[in-house]
C-alpha positions as CSV (number, residue, x, y, z in Angstrom):
1,X,12.5,12.3,135.8
2,X,11.3,9.0,134.3
3,X,11.8,5.9,136.3
4,X,13.8,3.2,134.6
5,X,14.2,-0.6,135.3
6,X,17.8,-1.4,135.9
7,X,19.3,-4.9,136.0
8,X,22.7,-5.5,137.4
9,X,24.9,-8.7,137.3
10,X,27.1,-9.1,140.3
11,X,26.9,-8.0,144.0
12,X,30.5,-6.9,144.5
13,X,31.5,-3.3,145.1
14,X,30.8,-2.2,141.5
15,X,27.4,-3.9,141.3
16,X,26.1,-2.7,144.7
17,X,27.4,0.8,144.2
18,X,25.6,1.0,140.9
19,X,22.4,-0.3,142.5
20,X,22.6,2.4,145.2
21,X,23.4,5.2,142.6
22,X,20.3,4.3,140.6
23,X,18.0,3.4,143.5
24,X,18.6,6.7,145.3
25,X,17.3,8.5,142.2
26,X,14.1,6.5,142.2
27,X,14.8,3.8,139.6
28,X,13.7,0.2,140.1
29,X,16.8,-1.9,140.5
30,X,17.4,-5.6,140.6
31,X,20.8,-7.3,141.3
32,X,21.6,-10.9,140.3
33,X,24.5,-12.6,142.2
34,X,25.6,-16.2,141.5
35,X,26.6,-16.9,145.1
36,X,23.9,-17.9,147.7
37,X,24.8,-14.9,149.8
38,X,27.0,-11.8,149.8
39,X,30.5,-13.2,149.1
40,X,32.9,-10.3,149.4
41,X,36.1,-12.3,150.2
42,X,39.5,-10.8,150.2
43,X,42.0,-8.8,152.2
44,X,41.8,-5.1,152.9
45,X,41.6,-2.5,150.1
46,X,42.9,1.0,150.1
47,X,40.3,3.6,149.2
48,X,42.1,6.7,147.7
49,X,40.8,10.2,148.6
50,X,38.7,10.4,145.4
51,X,37.2,7.1,146.4
52,X,36.3,8.3,149.9
53,X,34.6,11.3,148.2
54,X,32.8,9.0,145.9
55,X,31.4,6.9,148.7
56,X,30.3,10.0,150.5
57,X,28.6,11.2,147.3
58,X,26.9,7.7,147.1
59,X,25.4,8.4,150.5
60,X,27.3,5.8,152.6
61,X,30.1,8.1,153.9
62,X,29.3,7.9,157.6
63,X,28.7,4.2,157.6
64,X,32.0,3.7,155.6
65,X,34.0,5.8,158.0
66,X,32.7,3.8,160.9
67,X,34.1,0.5,159.5
68,X,37.3,1.8,158.0
69,X,40.6,3.2,159.3
70,X,42.5,6.3,158.0
71,X,45.7,5.9,156.1
72,X,48.0,9.0,156.5
73,X,50.9,7.8,154.4
74,X,52.0,5.1,151.9
75,X,55.7,4.2,151.8
76,X,57.9,1.6,150.2
77,X,61.5,0.8,151.0
78,X,63.8,-1.5,149.1
79,X,66.2,-3.9,150.8
80,X,69.0,-1.4,150.2
81,X,67.3,0.9,152.6
82,X,66.3,3.4,149.9
83,X,62.8,5.0,149.9
84,X,61.1,4.2,146.5
85,X,57.5,5.3,147.2
86,X,56.4,8.0,149.5
87,X,52.8,9.4,149.3
88,X,51.7,11.5,152.3
89,X,48.0,12.2,152.1
90,X,48.3,15.4,154.2
91,X,44.9,17.1,154.2
92,X,43.3,14.5,152.0
93,X,41.9,11.3,153.4
94,X,42.6,7.8,152.3
95,X,41.0,4.9,154.2
96,X,41.5,1.2,154.4
97,X,38.7,-1.3,154.8
98,X,38.1,-5.0,154.5
99,X,36.1,-6.1,151.5
100,X,33.5,-7.9,153.7
101,X,32.9,-4.8,155.8
102,X,32.5,-2.6,152.8
103,X,30.2,-5.1,151.1
104,X,28.0,-5.2,154.2
105,X,27.6,-1.5,154.2
106,X,26.7,-1.4,150.6
107,X,24.3,-4.3,150.9
108,X,22.5,-2.6,153.8
109,X,22.1,0.6,151.9
110,X,20.7,-1.4,148.9
111,X,18.1,-3.0,151.1
112,X,17.2,0.3,152.7
113,X,16.6,1.8,149.2
114,X,14.4,-1.1,148.1
115,X,16.9,-2.8,145.7
116,X,15.8,-6.4,144.9
117,X,18.8,-8.7,145.5
118,X,18.6,-12.1,143.9
119,X,21.2,-14.5,145.2
120,X,22.0,-17.9,143.8
121,X,21.4,-16.7,140.2
122,X,24.1,-17.7,137.7
123,X,23.7,-15.3,134.8
124,X,24.6,-17.0,131.5
125,X,24.2,-14.2,129.1
126,X,23.6,-10.4,128.8
127,X,22.5,-9.1,125.4
128,X,20.6,-6.4,123.7
129,X,17.1,-7.0,122.3
130,X,16.1,-3.7,120.6
131,X,16.1,-1.1,123.3
132,X,16.0,-3.6,126.2
133,X,19.0,-5.3,127.9
134,X,18.3,-9.0,128.5
135,X,19.8,-10.8,131.5
136,X,19.4,-14.5,131.2
137,X,19.3,-16.6,134.3
138,X,18.9,-20.2,133.4
139,X,16.0,-20.3,130.9
140,X,14.5,-17.1,132.1
141,X,15.1,-13.9,130.3
142,X,14.7,-10.7,132.3
143,X,14.3,-7.4,130.3
144,X,15.6,-4.1,131.6
145,X,16.0,-0.5,130.3
146,X,19.7,-0.8,131.4
147,X,21.6,-4.0,131.9
148,X,24.8,-3.5,133.9
149,X,27.6,-6.2,133.9
150,X,29.5,-5.8,137.2
151,X,30.5,-9.4,138.1
152,X,34.3,-9.0,138.4
153,X,37.6,-9.4,136.7
154,X,37.1,-13.0,135.6
155,X,33.7,-12.4,133.9
156,X,33.3,-13.6,130.4
157,X,30.2,-11.5,129.9
158,X,31.9,-8.3,128.7
159,X,33.6,-10.2,125.9
160,X,30.5,-12.2,125.1
161,X,28.6,-8.8,124.9
162,X,31.3,-7.4,122.5
163,X,32.4,-4.7,124.9
164,X,35.9,-6.0,125.7
165,X,38.4,-8.6,124.8
166,X,38.6,-11.7,127.1
167,X,40.5,-10.9,130.3
168,X,43.9,-12.4,130.8
169,X,45.7,-13.3,134.0
170,X,48.9,-11.8,135.2
171,X,51.8,-14.1,135.7
172,X,52.1,-12.9,139.3
173,X,49.5,-12.8,142.1
174,X,49.8,-12.3,145.8
175,X,49.5,-14.2,149.1
176,X,47.3,-12.4,151.6
177,X,46.0,-12.7,155.1
178,X,44.1,-10.7,157.8
179,X,46.0,-10.7,161.1
180,X,44.8,-9.3,164.4
181,X,47.3,-7.4,166.6
182,X,47.2,-6.1,170.1
183,X,49.4,-3.3,169.1
184,X,51.2,-1.9,166.0
185,X,53.5,1.1,166.0
186,X,52.2,2.5,162.7
187,X,48.3,2.2,162.8
188,X,47.9,4.7,160.0
189,X,50.7,3.7,157.6
190,X,50.5,1.5,154.6
191,X,54.1,0.2,154.4
192,X,55.8,-2.0,151.8
193,X,59.3,-3.6,151.6
194,X,60.9,-4.7,148.4
195,X,63.5,-7.4,147.7
196,X,64.4,-6.9,144.1
197,X,61.4,-6.9,141.8
198,X,60.4,-10.4,142.8
199,X,59.6,-9.9,146.5
200,X,57.1,-7.4,147.7
201,X,55.9,-7.5,151.3
202,X,53.1,-5.1,152.4
203,X,51.2,-4.5,155.7
204,X,48.1,-2.3,155.7
205,X,46.0,-1.4,158.8
206,X,42.5,-2.4,157.7
207,X,39.9,-2.3,160.5
208,X,39.4,-2.2,164.2
209,X,38.0,-5.4,165.8
210,X,37.3,-4.6,169.4
211,X,40.6,-3.5,171.0
212,X,42.6,-5.2,168.2
213,X,43.9,-3.7,165.0
214,X,43.3,-6.0,162.0
215,X,46.0,-5.6,159.3
216,X,46.3,-7.0,155.8
217,X,49.5,-8.8,154.8
218,X,50.5,-9.1,151.2
219,X,53.3,-11.0,149.6
220,X,53.9,-11.1,145.8
221,X,54.2,-14.6,144.3
222,X,54.2,-16.0,140.8
223,X,51.1,-18.1,140.2
224,X,53.1,-21.2,139.1
225,X,54.9,-21.1,142.4
226,X,51.9,-21.2,144.7
227,X,51.7,-25.0,144.9
228,X,55.4,-25.2,145.8
229,X,54.8,-22.5,148.5
230,X,52.0,-24.6,150.0
231,X,54.1,-27.7,150.1
232,X,57.2,-26.0,151.6
233,X,57.7,-25.6,155.4
234,X,56.0,-22.4,156.6
235,X,59.0,-21.5,158.8
236,X,61.3,-20.9,155.8
237,X,58.9,-18.4,154.3
238,X,58.5,-16.6,157.7
239,X,62.3,-16.3,157.9
240,X,62.3,-14.7,154.5
241,X,59.7,-12.2,155.6
242,X,61.6,-11.3,158.7
243,X,64.9,-11.0,156.8
244,X,63.4,-8.5,154.5
245,X,61.5,-6.6,157.2
246,X,62.6,-7.4,160.8
247,X,60.1,-5.0,162.3
248,X,57.2,-7.1,160.9
249,X,57.8,-9.7,163.6
250,X,54.5,-9.0,165.5
251,X,52.6,-9.8,162.3
252,X,54.7,-12.7,161.1
253,X,54.6,-14.4,164.5
254,X,50.8,-14.6,164.2
255,X,51.1,-16.8,161.1
256,X,51.0,-20.5,162.3
257,X,49.6,-22.4,159.3
258,X,49.3,-22.3,155.5
259,X,45.5,-22.2,156.0
260,X,45.7,-18.6,157.2
261,X,47.0,-17.5,153.9
262,X,45.0,-17.2,150.7
263,X,46.2,-16.5,147.1
264,X,44.8,-13.8,144.8
265,X,45.2,-13.8,141.1
266,X,45.0,-10.6,139.0
267,X,43.4,-10.0,135.6
268,X,43.7,-7.4,132.9
269,X,40.6,-6.6,130.9
270,X,40.8,-4.1,128.1
271,X,37.4,-2.7,127.1
272,X,36.8,-1.6,123.5
273,X,33.9,0.5,124.9
274,X,32.0,0.6,128.1
275,X,28.5,0.4,126.7
276,X,26.6,-0.6,123.6
277,X,22.9,0.0,123.3
278,X,21.2,-0.8,126.7
279,X,24.2,-2.9,127.9
280,X,27.2,-1.5,129.8
281,X,30.1,-2.7,132.0
282,X,31.5,-1.2,135.2
283,X,34.2,-2.0,137.7
284,X,36.7,-4.8,137.3
285,X,34.4,-6.4,134.6
286,X,35.2,-3.4,132.5
287,X,38.8,-2.5,133.4
288,X,40.5,-5.0,135.6
289,X,44.1,-4.2,136.2
290,X,47.0,-5.1,138.5
291,X,46.8,-3.7,142.0
292,X,49.9,-1.5,141.8
293,X,47.9,1.8,141.9
294,X,45.4,0.7,144.6
295,X,42.5,2.2,142.6
296,X,40.2,-0.8,141.7
297,X,37.6,-0.1,144.3
298,X,37.8,3.7,143.9
299,X,37.2,3.4,140.1
300,X,34.3,1.0,140.6
301,X,32.4,3.5,142.8
302,X,33.2,6.3,140.4
303,X,31.9,4.2,137.5
304,X,28.6,3.7,139.4
305,X,28.1,7.4,140.0
306,X,29.0,8.4,136.5
307,X,26.7,5.8,134.9
308,X,23.7,6.8,137.0
309,X,24.2,10.5,136.4
310,X,24.4,10.1,132.7
311,X,21.3,7.9,132.5
312,X,19.4,10.5,134.7
313,X,20.5,13.3,132.4
314,X,20.0,11.7,129.0
315,X,18.0,8.5,129.4
316,X,19.1,4.9,129.0
317,X,20.5,4.7,125.5
318,X,22.0,8.2,125.2
319,X,23.2,8.1,128.8
320,X,25.1,4.8,128.3
321,X,26.7,6.2,125.2
322,X,27.8,9.3,127.1
323,X,29.0,7.2,130.0
324,X,31.2,5.1,127.7
325,X,32.6,8.2,125.9
326,X,33.3,10.0,129.2
327,X,34.9,7.2,131.2
328,X,36.8,5.1,128.6
329,X,39.9,7.3,128.2
330,X,40.2,7.8,131.9
331,X,40.1,4.1,132.9
332,X,42.4,3.1,130.0
333,X,44.9,5.7,131.2
334,X,45.0,4.2,134.7
335,X,45.2,0.7,133.2
336,X,48.2,1.7,131.1
337,X,49.9,3.2,134.2
338,X,49.2,0.1,136.3
339,X,50.5,-2.2,133.6
340,X,53.7,-0.2,133.2
341,X,54.3,-0.3,136.9
342,X,53.7,-4.1,137.3
343,X,57.2,-5.2,136.1
344,X,58.7,-2.8,138.6
345,X,57.2,-4.8,141.5
346,X,56.3,-8.3,140.2
347,X,59.1,-9.7,138.1
348,X,62.2,-11.9,138.7
349,X,65.3,-9.8,139.1
350,X,67.6,-7.9,141.4
351,X,65.6,-4.7,140.8
352,X,68.7,-2.4,140.9
353,X,67.4,-0.5,137.9
354,X,64.1,0.0,139.6
355,X,65.7,1.1,142.9
356,X,68.0,3.6,141.2
357,X,65.1,5.0,139.1
358,X,62.6,5.3,141.9
359,X,65.0,6.5,144.6
360,X,66.5,9.0,142.1
361,X,63.1,10.3,141.0
362,X,62.1,10.9,144.6
363,X,65.2,13.1,145.1
364,X,64.1,15.4,142.2
365,X,62.1,18.5,143.1
366,X,58.4,18.1,142.5
367,X,58.5,14.3,142.2
368,X,56.6,13.6,145.3
369,X,53.8,16.0,144.2
370,X,53.6,14.2,140.8
371,X,53.4,10.8,142.6
372,X,50.8,12.1,145.0
373,X,48.8,13.8,142.3
374,X,48.7,10.7,140.1
375,X,47.4,8.4,142.7
376,X,45.5,10.7,145.2
377,X,43.7,13.3,143.0
378,X,42.3,16.1,145.1
379,X,38.5,15.8,145.8
380,X,37.8,19.1,144.1
381,X,39.2,17.8,140.8
382,X,37.0,14.7,141.2
383,X,33.9,16.7,141.9
384,X,34.5,19.0,138.9
385,X,35.1,16.0,136.7
386,X,31.9,14.3,137.8
387,X,29.8,17.2,136.6
388,X,28.5,16.1,133.3
389,X,30.0,18.0,130.4
390,X,32.9,19.5,132.4
391,X,36.0,19.3,130.2
392,X,34.1,16.9,128.0
393,X,34.1,14.0,130.5
394,X,33.4,13.0,134.1
395,X,34.9,10.6,136.6
396,X,38.2,10.8,138.5
397,X,40.7,13.4,137.5
398,X,43.0,12.0,134.8
399,X,46.5,10.9,135.8
400,X,49.4,13.3,135.4
């Protein structure tokens, strides 16, 4: 197998996973990150079963398991007391992890494999020059056999490279925080409470810190209301949380200042293709979406594996073309599903239509299986799909 020179923009999950996938196969890999050090900020993320399998395939399974916690079930109840979402993972395994802990695991593996990590490098352009992908840092042009854009949802590089339209921001985002608890009655449950379509409150066990359980708190909020939230007394918001979910008191009581809470915005980036010549896009830079499916990190790791496998099989140019052909339909399908679900959970309104629709659907035979199959595809389906040429594509199993 020929050794190729791989350049990657961005040291988030997608970038570091791509670096590992290439480096473990003997390729020379360099990563360019604009921040002066690893900057994986954010609350916890849910890794779906196919994502757990992908991290294991990447070679970081044991390290990931050591810093994450198992999630046995995902549930969502509306203020009427009706169950709207119920996904038991049964024999499959979903796990939650903080972004910083996952980033540290991936960075360590990169260094172990000899990946060259360049921090403090603000990439201004990525373009093709014949068969080379050019990554421009300041006035210096670095040439690679493959140039991978993996610098996140707000990146302008995919659009500048002609691979996607410019990403747009969703009207709604979310407040989030990491809270340490001495005890929590449901240490393996990702639970959500809904008040109409405009209020969504989630608590997800995320990691163990000594004897404490660190949980992630989420609260949906329109972007144009964040300033007003910051200016308002914190007590009124805490009362609203407790009114919607009284059992959340151990978490809510740990919130004592606005500074504990951060705000996350969400983007939508629609790719026209995932590669052109020696340049390609992966992760949120390629297919950012709202977080309703909880699949962003899972898809990013799967992108990395698929990309490296295709390049190994067919070389840089043909491999990137096959990667784009094999992954594009899958990620677009998940984006469409996520976008369709967004108004069901982030929109002003009483949500009665949503509650009737979701609660009624759960009462229908087979509905829980469809919900489970759409979000938590069995590992065997994922592994079959990763095999190049199987059913004409690879990656995660397509949604039902």
